[in-house]
Every structure is written in structure tokens, then in C-alpha cells.
C-alpha positions as CSV (number, residue, x, y, z in Angstrom):
1,M,1.5,12.3,17.1
2,E,-0.5,10.1,19.5
3,F,-3.3,7.8,18.6
4,V,-5.9,5.9,20.6
5,D,-4.6,2.4,21.6
6,N,-7.5,0.3,20.3
7,R,-6.4,-2.9,22.0
8,E,-8.8,-4.0,24.8
9,D,-5.8,-5.4,26.7
10,I,-2.0,-5.4,26.4
11,F,-2.3,-9.1,25.4
12,P,-2.2,-10.2,22.6
13,D,0.5,-7.7,21.6
14,L,-0.1,-6.9,17.9
15,R,1.9,-3.7,17.8
16,V,4.4,-3.3,15.0
17,N,6.8,-0.5,14.0
18,I,6.9,1.0,10.5
19,G,10.0,3.1,10.9
20,S,9.3,5.7,13.6
21,L,5.5,5.0,13.4
22,E,4.1,2.5,15.8
23,I,0.7,1.0,14.8
24,A,-1.6,-1.1,17.0
25,N,-1.6,-4.0,14.6
26,P,-0.1,-5.0,11.2
27,V,-3.2,-4.6,9.1
28,M,-3.5,-1.6,6.8
29,T,-5.8,-0.9,3.9
30,A,-4.3,-0.6,0.4
31,S,-4.6,2.6,-1.5
32,G,-7.3,2.7,-4.1
33,T,-9.4,0.0,-2.5
34,F,-10.8,1.8,0.5
35,G,-11.6,5.2,-0.7
36,Y,-11.1,7.8,2.0
37,A,-12.3,5.4,4.7
38,R,-15.7,7.1,5.2
39,E,-17.1,4.7,2.6
40,F,-16.6,1.8,5.0
41,E,-17.6,3.4,8.3
42,N,-21.0,1.6,8.3
43,L,-19.5,-1.7,7.1
44,M,-16.8,-2.3,9.7
45,N,-15.1,-1.0,12.8
46,L,-12.5,1.4,11.4
47,H,-10.8,1.6,14.8
48,R,-9.6,-2.0,14.5
49,L,-7.3,-1.1,11.7
50,G,-3.6,-0.6,12.2
51,A,-3.6,2.3,9.7
52,V,-5.7,3.6,6.7
53,I,-4.0,4.3,3.4
54,V,-6.2,6.5,1.3
55,K,-6.8,6.6,-2.4
56,G,-3.9,8.1,-4.3
57,I,-3.7,11.9,-4.4
58,S,-2.2,14.0,-7.2
59,L,-1.4,17.7,-7.4
60,H,-4.5,18.5,-9.5
61,P,-7.8,16.6,-9.8
62,R,-7.8,13.7,-12.3
63,P,-10.9,12.5,-14.1
64,G,-9.5,9.0,-14.7
65,N,-9.8,6.8,-17.8
66,P,-13.0,6.2,-19.8
67,P,-15.0,3.0,-19.1
68,P,-14.9,0.1,-19.2
69,R,-12.3,0.4,-16.4
70,I,-12.7,-2.8,-14.4
71,V,-12.9,-6.4,-15.5
72,E,-13.0,-9.6,-13.5
73,T,-10.4,-12.2,-14.3
74,A,-9.7,-15.7,-13.0
75,C,-8.8,-15.3,-9.3
76,G,-8.5,-11.5,-9.6
77,M,-9.4,-8.3,-11.4
78,L,-8.0,-5.9,-13.9
79,N,-8.4,-2.1,-13.3
80,A,-7.6,0.9,-15.4
81,I,-9.2,3.5,-13.3
82,G,-6.5,6.0,-14.2
83,L,-5.8,7.3,-10.7
84,Q,-9.0,9.3,-10.6
85,N,-9.0,11.6,-7.5
86,V,-10.0,15.0,-6.2
87,G,-6.5,16.5,-6.0
88,V,-4.5,17.4,-2.9
89,D,-6.2,20.7,-2.1
90,R,-9.7,19.3,-2.1
91,F,-8.4,16.2,-0.3
92,I,-7.1,18.4,2.6
93,S,-10.2,20.6,2.7
94,E,-12.9,17.9,2.2
95,K,-11.4,14.6,3.5
96,M,-8.8,15.2,6.2
97,D,-11.1,16.5,8.9
98,Y,-13.0,13.2,8.9
99,L,-9.8,11.1,8.6
100,A,-8.1,13.0,11.5
101,G,-11.2,12.4,13.6
102,L,-10.8,8.6,13.4
103,N,-7.7,8.9,15.6
104,I,-5.9,6.1,13.9
105,P,-2.8,6.6,11.7
106,V,-3.7,7.9,8.2
107,I,-1.1,7.5,5.5
108,V,-1.6,9.5,2.3
109,N,-0.7,7.9,-1.0
110,I,0.7,10.4,-3.4
111,L,1.4,10.3,-7.2
112,G,2.9,12.7,-9.7
113,D,4.2,13.1,-13.2
114,S,7.5,14.8,-12.2
115,L,9.8,15.3,-9.3
116,A,8.4,18.8,-8.9
117,E,4.9,17.5,-8.6
118,Y,5.8,14.9,-5.9
119,R,7.7,17.6,-4.0
120,E,4.8,20.1,-4.2
121,I,2.2,17.6,-3.0
122,T,4.4,16.7,-0.1
123,E,4.9,20.3,0.8
124,R,1.1,20.9,0.9
125,L,0.7,18.0,3.3
126,V,3.2,19.4,5.8
127,G,1.5,20.2,9.1
128,V,-1.9,18.9,8.1
129,P,-3.5,17.4,11.2
130,G,-4.0,13.7,11.1
131,V,-1.4,12.9,8.4
132,A,0.8,10.2,10.0
133,G,2.8,9.2,6.9
134,I,3.1,9.4,3.2
135,E,3.1,6.5,0.7
136,V,4.8,7.3,-2.6
137,N,3.4,5.6,-5.7
138,I,6.3,5.4,-8.1
139,S,4.5,3.4,-10.7
140,C,3.5,6.7,-12.5
141,P,5.1,7.7,-15.8
142,N,7.8,10.4,-15.7
143,V,6.6,12.8,-18.4
144,K,9.9,14.6,-18.3
145,K,11.7,11.3,-19.3
146,G,9.5,10.0,-22.1
147,G,6.8,8.4,-20.0
148,V,9.0,5.8,-18.3
149,A,7.6,4.8,-15.0
150,F,9.6,6.1,-12.0
151,G,9.5,2.7,-10.4
152,T,11.2,0.9,-13.2
153,D,14.4,2.8,-13.0
154,P,16.4,2.7,-9.7
155,S,18.0,6.1,-10.2
156,M,14.6,7.7,-10.8
157,A,13.0,5.9,-7.9
158,A,15.8,7.1,-5.7
159,A,15.3,10.7,-6.9
160,V,11.6,10.7,-6.2
161,T,12.2,9.3,-2.8
162,K,14.8,11.9,-2.0
163,A,12.5,14.7,-3.2
164,V,9.6,13.6,-1.0
165,K,11.8,12.8,2.0
166,E,13.4,16.2,1.9
167,S,10.0,17.9,1.9
168,A,8.1,15.7,4.3
169,D,7.5,16.1,8.0
170,V,6.2,12.5,8.5
171,P,7.7,9.0,7.7
172,V,7.9,8.2,4.0
173,M,6.9,4.8,2.6
174,V,7.7,4.0,-1.1
175,K,5.4,1.6,-3.0
176,L,7.2,-0.5,-5.5
177,S,6.1,-1.7,-8.9
178,P,6.5,-5.5,-9.7
179,N,7.0,-4.8,-13.4
180,V,10.7,-4.8,-13.2
181,S,13.4,-7.4,-13.9
182,D,15.0,-7.1,-10.4
183,I,12.9,-5.5,-7.7
184,T,15.7,-5.6,-5.1
185,L,17.7,-3.0,-7.2
186,V,14.8,-0.6,-6.9
187,A,14.3,-1.4,-3.2
188,R,17.9,-0.7,-2.4
189,A,17.7,2.5,-4.4
190,V,14.8,3.9,-2.5
191,E,16.4,2.9,0.8
192,D,19.5,4.9,-0.3
193,G,17.1,7.7,-1.2
194,G,15.9,8.0,2.4
195,A,12.7,5.9,2.5
196,D,11.6,5.0,6.0
197,S,9.8,1.9,4.7
198,I,8.9,0.0,1.5
199,S,5.5,-1.4,0.4
200,L,5.1,-3.9,-2.3
201,I,3.7,-5.0,-4.7
202,N,1.6,-2.7,-6.8
203,T,-0.4,-4.3,-9.6
204,L,1.0,-6.5,-12.4
205,I,0.3,-5.3,-15.9
206,G,-2.2,-7.4,-17.8
207,M,-5.1,-7.3,-20.3
208,A,-8.3,-9.0,-21.3
209,I,-9.8,-9.6,-24.7
210,D,-13.4,-9.9,-25.8
211,L,-13.6,-12.8,-28.3
212,K,-16.9,-11.6,-29.8
213,T,-15.7,-8.1,-30.6
214,R,-12.0,-9.0,-30.9
215,R,-11.3,-5.9,-28.9
216,P,-9.7,-5.3,-25.5
217,V,-12.2,-5.4,-22.7
218,L,-10.6,-2.3,-21.0
219,A,-10.9,1.0,-22.9
220,N,-7.3,1.6,-21.8
221,V,-6.3,-1.7,-23.4
222,I,-4.1,-2.7,-20.4
223,G,-4.7,-2.5,-16.7
224,G,-3.4,-3.5,-13.3
225,L,-3.9,-7.1,-12.2
226,S,-4.7,-7.6,-8.5
227,G,-6.3,-10.2,-6.3
228,P,-5.3,-13.8,-5.2
229,A,-3.8,-14.5,-8.6
230,I,-0.8,-12.3,-7.8
231,K,-0.2,-13.6,-4.2
232,P,2.7,-16.0,-5.0
233,V,4.5,-13.3,-7.0
234,A,4.0,-10.7,-4.2
235,L,5.1,-13.2,-1.6
236,R,8.3,-14.0,-3.5
237,M,9.1,-10.3,-4.0
238,V,8.5,-9.4,-0.4
239,Y,10.8,-12.1,0.7
240,Q,13.5,-10.9,-1.7
241,V,13.2,-7.3,-0.7
242,A,13.0,-8.0,3.0
243,S,16.3,-9.9,2.6
244,S,17.9,-7.0,0.8
245,V,17.1,-3.9,2.8
246,S,17.3,-2.9,6.5
247,I,14.1,-0.8,6.6
248,P,10.6,-2.2,7.3
249,V,8.7,-3.9,4.4
250,I,4.9,-3.9,4.0
251,G,3.4,-6.8,2.0
252,I,0.7,-6.3,-0.5
253,G,-0.9,-8.6,-3.1
254,G,-3.7,-11.1,-3.0
255,I,-4.2,-11.2,0.8
256,E,-7.7,-12.5,1.6
257,T,-7.3,-14.5,4.8
258,T,-5.4,-14.5,8.1
259,E,-3.2,-17.3,6.8
260,D,-2.3,-15.1,3.8
261,A,-1.3,-12.2,6.1
262,L,0.8,-14.5,8.3
263,E,2.7,-15.9,5.3
264,F,3.7,-12.3,4.4
265,L,4.9,-11.7,7.9
266,L,7.0,-14.9,7.9
267,A,8.5,-13.8,4.6
268,G,9.8,-10.6,6.3
269,A,7.0,-8.1,6.1
270,S,6.5,-6.0,9.2
271,A,2.9,-5.3,8.2
272,I,0.4,-6.0,5.4
273,Q,-2.1,-4.1,3.3
274,I,-5.5,-5.5,2.2
275,G,-6.6,-4.4,-1.3
276,T,-8.9,-6.2,-3.7
277,A,-10.4,-8.4,-1.0
278,N,-12.2,-5.2,0.4
279,F,-14.4,-5.3,-2.7
280,I,-15.5,-8.9,-1.9
281,N,-15.8,-8.6,1.9
282,P,-15.9,-5.1,3.4
283,R,-15.1,-6.6,6.8
284,V,-12.0,-8.6,5.7
285,S,-9.5,-6.3,7.3
286,E,-11.2,-6.4,10.7
287,E,-11.5,-10.2,10.4
288,I,-7.8,-10.6,9.7
289,V,-7.0,-8.5,12.7
290,E,-9.1,-10.8,14.8
291,G,-7.5,-13.8,13.1
292,I,-4.0,-12.6,13.8
293,S,-4.9,-11.9,17.5
294,K,-6.2,-15.5,17.8
295,Y,-3.0,-16.8,16.2
296,V,-0.8,-15.0,18.7
297,V,-2.9,-16.4,21.6
298,D,-3.1,-19.9,20.3
299,E,0.6,-20.1,19.5
300,K,1.4,-18.5,22.9
301,L,3.6,-15.8,21.2
302,P,5.0,-12.9,23.2
303,S,3.9,-10.6,20.3
304,I,3.2,-10.8,16.6
305,R,6.6,-9.3,16.1
306,S,8.2,-12.6,17.0
307,I,7.2,-14.2,13.7
308,I,8.3,-11.4,11.4
309,G,11.0,-12.8,9.0
310,G,10.7,-16.2,10.7
311,L,10.7,-18.2,7.5
312,S,12.7,-21.4,7.8
313,I,14.7,-22.2,4.7
314,N,15.9,-25.8,4.2
315,D,19.5,-25.5,3.1
316,G,19.8,-29.2,2.9
């Protein structure tokens, strides 16, 4: 699949490779924070993005959780949206024509309650014009195994990865949950399962309480914590995973500035995703692309690829 090269000139060279997929720069949007891209078309230049990752898609439409579903926290936010989405069939018929017309890589985030669901969603995406990759959300509960999240068990994570990879006709990225004791075990499991790349981290589990009512603020009681509060955790986990696997790693978690993005690249990420910051500044992704471009020029780097994994560790 060919995409428009959106660089005005060959220098600065911001290209990075995510498995077999080459993207024009390392900045992607994080699933669930950018809708289906159309929502941002009048707010920024979508063609500056390295790739768009769309809101998570399930086999059937999901209404999501009852409100309240979002609450601000110190340096972040909690959400319990409940993976509300239109379902894979409506996504293909109503959203993909527009996305394909953007002529930039579109990665479809998928979620399921069973291996069979993950497999069927993947099969329905085969051959759909404009789909450049699949990102697999393994933070979902496995209803066949008592509701344990796929992403918390290495063997289940590997099984989901294998099921999707066997059915897909595009590169497969697996999104890891941070709510585990050793994320490197899960990372190696999905690599063994055939993943082409790994993205991390998904949200941390948290909650908020209303002192006046003495009740949880979220109707779902718990939710996913995102935003700058989780950046140090995300950065540490990206470093650990990048040091443990041989496939590309995509960093997610609390990225708001060019400096944040560059830290993740130094820690070993080949690319990054912008999430909660999109709600604060709709142009943040475009601004970070511009900032990375300036950094490459100012530092006289041959390409942005030259700093990936370049963290210096003082062994003394």
C-alpha cells in the first residue's frame, strides 16, 4: 500500500519503520482520543500525522457505560467510557471511505470478548481499502475464562495475538496493559505469538471518590487513568519492553510535548502515540511533529531514527 509522502523535503528525515509499515514520522494518535479522525479535520492538518489509530472497534456495536464516565484528576483523567463504538460492519461502511481518502496510514484498533471475536473482526477487515494495520487491545476481559483480561496472562495474550495474526493481511500491533506484575513477560509472549510490533501502555486502573456523597465519582466505580500523571510509569515500561523484545515498540502515556516524545524514542520506542493531550490541545500531534523536525535539524541528525534506543545508562 502506498501513501503520500507528506514531507516537503527529504530533510529532515523523520521516517520510521513499524515492522513492514513505513510511516512519514513517528507521531500517531492513540485509540479512543481521536475518534475516527474526521472530528479533527477542521482543527489540524491530518496529513502531518505519521498514522491515525481509530477508536476501538468490536464485533457488534457497544453502547458503553452509563454516566458519569469521565472525571478529571490531578495531572490526568479517569475514563470509564466502556469501549462504546459502532461495531465493525458500520465502521467499514460509514467510516473507512473517509479514512482511506486521507491517504495516510490508518491502523484499526480492535477489541473482543473471546478469541473467536478477535478472529472474526480481523477477517472482516481483510481487503478493506485504507486499512494499513491492526492494533489489538488485549486489556479486554475474556468472558470464556471468568472475565480475566487477556493482557494480564501471557498465554492468553499470545493466543489472541496468534489468532489475529493468522487472519490478518496487514501488520499486527498489540497494545499492552500496564496492570501486570511484569510487563516484559507479556511482551515476549505476544512477540512469540507473531506480533509485528507492540504499543504500550494502556491506561492504569484508578478511581475517584466524592466526599460529599461518599460514593465513587464514576458510575462504573473504577476507570482508566491517563495523562501526564502516568508518563514516568509508561516511560519505564517502554524502556523495559524495548530491552526485552526484537520487534518495534510504540510508546504511549502522558505525552504532551516534543520533549516527552523524544524521551520515549530515547527509551527505545520507534514511534509514539498522543492520547489525552488531544483533548487539551487538538493541534498537539501536529505541533510535536514540527518539534521533532526542528530537533533533528538543530541536532544535525541524519534522521530521527538515529536517537531510537539511544539512552545512555551510567553503569558506574
